[in-house]
Structures are given as C-alpha cells and as structure tokens.
C-alpha positions as CSV (number, residue, x, y, z in Angstrom):
1,X,0.0,0.0,0.0
2,X,1.4,3.4,-0.9
3,X,2.4,5.7,2.0
4,X,-0.3,8.3,1.3
5,X,-3.0,5.7,1.0
6,X,-1.7,3.9,4.1
7,X,-1.6,7.1,6.1
8,X,-5.2,8.0,5.0
9,X,-6.3,4.5,5.9
10,X,-4.7,4.8,9.4
11,X,-6.3,8.2,9.8
12,X,-9.7,6.7,8.8
13,X,-9.2,4.0,11.5
14,X,-8.4,6.7,14.1
15,X,-11.4,8.7,13.0
16,X,-13.5,5.5,13.4
17,X,-12.2,5.1,17.0
18,X,-13.0,8.7,17.8
19,X,-16.3,8.2,16.0
20,X,-17.1,5.3,18.4
21,X,-16.7,7.6,21.3
22,X,-18.7,10.3,19.6
23,X,-21.4,7.9,18.8
24,X,-21.4,6.6,22.4
25,X,-21.6,10.1,23.8
26,X,-24.4,11.0,21.4
27,X,-26.3,7.8,21.8
28,X,-26.1,7.8,25.6
29,X,-27.3,11.4,25.8
30,X,-30.0,10.6,23.2
31,X,-31.3,7.5,25.2
32,X,-31.2,9.5,28.5
33,X,-33.4,12.3,27.1
34,X,-35.7,9.9,25.2
35,X,-36.2,7.9,28.4
36,X,-37.0,11.2,30.2
37,X,-39.8,11.8,27.6
38,X,-38.0,14.3,25.4
39,X,-39.1,14.0,21.7
40,X,-36.5,11.9,19.8
41,X,-35.4,14.6,17.3
42,X,-34.7,17.1,20.2
43,X,-32.9,14.4,22.2
44,X,-30.8,13.7,19.1
45,X,-30.0,17.4,18.7
46,X,-28.8,17.6,22.3
47,X,-26.6,14.5,21.8
48,X,-25.3,16.0,18.6
49,X,-24.2,19.2,20.2
50,X,-22.2,17.5,23.0
51,X,-20.8,14.8,20.8
52,X,-19.3,17.3,18.3
53,X,-17.4,18.9,21.2
54,X,-16.1,15.4,21.8
55,X,-15.3,15.0,18.1
56,X,-13.4,18.4,18.0
57,X,-11.4,17.6,21.1
58,X,-10.2,14.1,20.0
59,X,-10.1,14.9,16.3
60,X,-7.7,17.7,16.7
61,X,-5.4,15.8,19.1
62,X,-5.6,12.2,17.8
63,X,-6.8,12.0,14.2
64,X,-6.0,15.2,12.4
65,X,-2.8,16.3,14.2
66,X,-1.5,19.7,13.2
67,X,1.4,19.6,10.7
68,X,4.1,22.0,11.8
69,X,5.3,22.5,8.2
70,X,1.9,24.0,7.3
71,X,0.0,27.1,8.3
72,X,-1.2,26.9,12.0
73,X,-4.8,26.3,12.6
74,X,-7.0,28.7,14.6
75,X,-8.8,26.6,17.3
76,X,-12.1,28.4,17.2
77,X,-12.2,28.3,13.4
78,X,-11.6,24.6,13.4
79,X,-14.3,24.2,16.1
80,X,-16.8,26.1,14.0
81,X,-15.8,24.1,10.9
82,X,-16.2,20.9,12.9
83,X,-19.8,21.8,13.8
84,X,-20.5,22.9,10.2
85,X,-19.0,19.7,8.8
86,X,-21.1,17.5,11.2
87,X,-24.2,19.5,10.3
88,X,-24.7,17.6,7.1
89,X,-24.5,14.3,9.0
90,X,-26.8,15.7,11.7
91,X,-29.5,16.7,9.2
92,X,-29.2,13.4,7.3
93,X,-29.4,11.6,10.7
94,X,-32.5,13.6,11.6
95,X,-34.2,12.7,8.3
96,X,-33.2,9.0,8.6
97,X,-34.5,8.9,12.2
98,X,-37.8,10.2,11.0
99,X,-37.8,7.6,8.2
100,X,-36.9,4.7,10.5
101,X,-39.1,5.7,13.4
102,X,-42.2,7.4,11.9
103,X,-42.4,6.0,8.4
104,X,-41.2,2.5,8.6
105,X,-41.4,1.7,12.3
106,X,-38.2,-0.2,12.0
107,X,-38.6,-1.6,15.5
108,X,-41.2,-4.0,14.4
109,X,-38.5,-6.0,12.6
110,X,-36.3,-6.1,15.7
111,X,-38.7,-7.1,18.4
112,X,-36.2,-9.7,19.6
113,X,-33.9,-6.9,20.8
114,X,-36.4,-6.1,23.5
115,X,-35.7,-9.6,25.0
116,X,-31.9,-9.0,24.7
117,X,-32.2,-5.7,26.5
118,X,-34.3,-7.2,29.2
119,X,-31.8,-10.0,29.6
120,X,-28.9,-7.6,29.9
121,X,-30.7,-5.2,32.4
122,X,-32.0,-8.2,34.4
123,X,-28.4,-9.2,35.2
124,X,-28.0,-5.9,37.2
125,X,-31.4,-6.3,38.9
126,X,-33.5,-3.9,36.8
127,X,-37.0,-5.0,36.2
128,X,-37.8,-6.0,32.6
129,X,-39.8,-3.6,30.4
130,X,-42.4,-4.4,27.8
131,X,-40.9,-2.8,24.6
132,X,-43.2,-1.6,21.8
133,X,-42.0,-1.5,18.2
134,X,-41.9,2.3,18.6
135,X,-39.6,2.0,21.6
136,X,-37.3,-0.3,19.7
137,X,-37.4,2.0,16.6
138,X,-36.0,4.8,18.8
139,X,-33.3,2.5,20.1
140,X,-32.3,0.9,16.8
141,X,-32.6,3.8,14.3
142,X,-29.5,5.7,15.5
143,X,-27.4,2.6,15.3
144,X,-28.4,2.1,11.6
145,X,-27.6,5.7,10.8
146,X,-24.0,5.3,11.9
147,X,-23.2,3.3,8.7
148,X,-24.3,6.3,6.6
149,X,-23.1,9.3,8.5
150,X,-19.6,8.3,9.7
151,X,-18.0,7.9,6.2
152,X,-19.6,11.3,5.1
153,X,-18.3,13.0,8.3
154,X,-14.8,11.6,7.8
155,X,-14.5,13.0,4.2
156,X,-15.8,16.4,5.2
157,X,-13.6,16.7,8.2
158,X,-10.4,15.5,6.5
159,X,-10.7,17.7,3.4
160,X,-12.3,20.8,4.9
161,X,-12.5,21.2,8.7
162,X,-9.0,20.0,9.5
163,X,-7.3,20.9,6.2
164,X,-4.2,23.0,6.6
165,X,-2.9,25.2,3.8
166,X,0.6,24.9,2.7
167,X,3.0,27.5,3.7
168,X,4.5,29.7,1.0
169,X,7.9,28.3,-0.2
170,X,9.8,31.2,1.3
171,X,8.2,30.9,4.8
172,X,10.3,29.9,7.7
173,X,9.2,26.8,9.6
174,X,9.7,27.1,13.3
175,X,10.7,24.0,15.2
176,X,13.7,21.8,16.0
177,X,16.9,23.4,14.6
178,X,18.0,19.8,13.6
179,X,14.9,19.5,11.5
180,X,16.0,19.5,7.8
181,X,13.0,21.8,6.9
182,X,14.1,24.5,9.3
183,X,17.7,24.9,8.2
184,X,18.8,28.2,6.6
185,X,19.8,27.8,3.0
186,X,23.5,27.8,2.5
187,X,25.1,30.9,1.0
188,X,26.5,29.7,-2.3
189,X,28.7,32.9,-2.6
190,X,31.1,31.7,0.1
191,X,33.6,29.1,-1.2
C-alpha cells in the first residue's frame, strides 16, 4: 500500500475510533433524554451538540494532528468548521431517524432486541420492560444511521474542517533546529 493511502487508511481507522466515542456520547445522551420523555429529534440534537465537542477535542489531538510544516490552525475556526461539517451528517441523521421511526417503524422487525435488552438489564437487577415497536425503533434507528453518517463526516472533516494550507515556499518553519526543513539555506557565494 502506498504511503499516502496507508496514512489516509490509518487516519480513517483513528477517525473511526474517535467516532465510536462520539457515537457513544451522542447515543447515551439521546437515550437518557428519550427515556425522560423528550421528543426523539430534540434528544438527538442535544446529543449532537455534546458529541461534536467530543469530536473536536479528539479529532484535533488524535486524528488530524497539526502539521508543523503548514500554516497553523486557529482553534475556534476549526471548532466552527467541525460543527459545520457535522451538520450535514446531523440533518441526514434527523431525516433518517424520521424515516426509520415514523415512516417504517423499523422496531417491528427487531422485536427480539427487547428480549436482549431485558436479559442484559436483568443481570443488574433492573425490572424488565415491555418494549413496543416504537420504543425499539427509537433505540435501533440511531445505530443504523452510523453506517451512513460516519463515512460522510470523515471525508468532510479530512478535506475541509482540519485541512491545513501549505506555507509559501519562502516561509520559515519554526521547530527543532535539527529539522531538515528549518535549516537556513547555505550561502553559495562563500567558497
């Protein structure tokens, strides 16, 4: 595998790992608010807001590390771009939630998951619940949406939100004096 493709692949894997934490944050907040009776689209919006903060934090430190040979990023611009880049995924997620929950009632095809949930919560002593297909739709729909929104979010983040512009050729790069890129050009007039 070529170096550029390999590095993009590794970056995608890192983005996926951060995406798992974003998804967990979003999903847990979503489930908490839905269980409190908040309408599912509003619960999803609250989860989105918090999870994008998580995405920005880990994305800038773990996935899209700043390249010292390029123009420095401005943190608040990257944060705003991160929110903007995730907005497409958010709106797509909202539409798909509506499709899965209100139009198709996807939970009717996953009634067995209610038994799985009850078995898991029964282990910790929580009383089982009778799940309706509507309840299960609200639990399952966000999980299905992950397979659509994560690849879209990766591409937008990589090529827009975290993109760094190249420095002009005559710009000095600060850094380690031993770094080959930061050495002063030799004066060819001295011989």
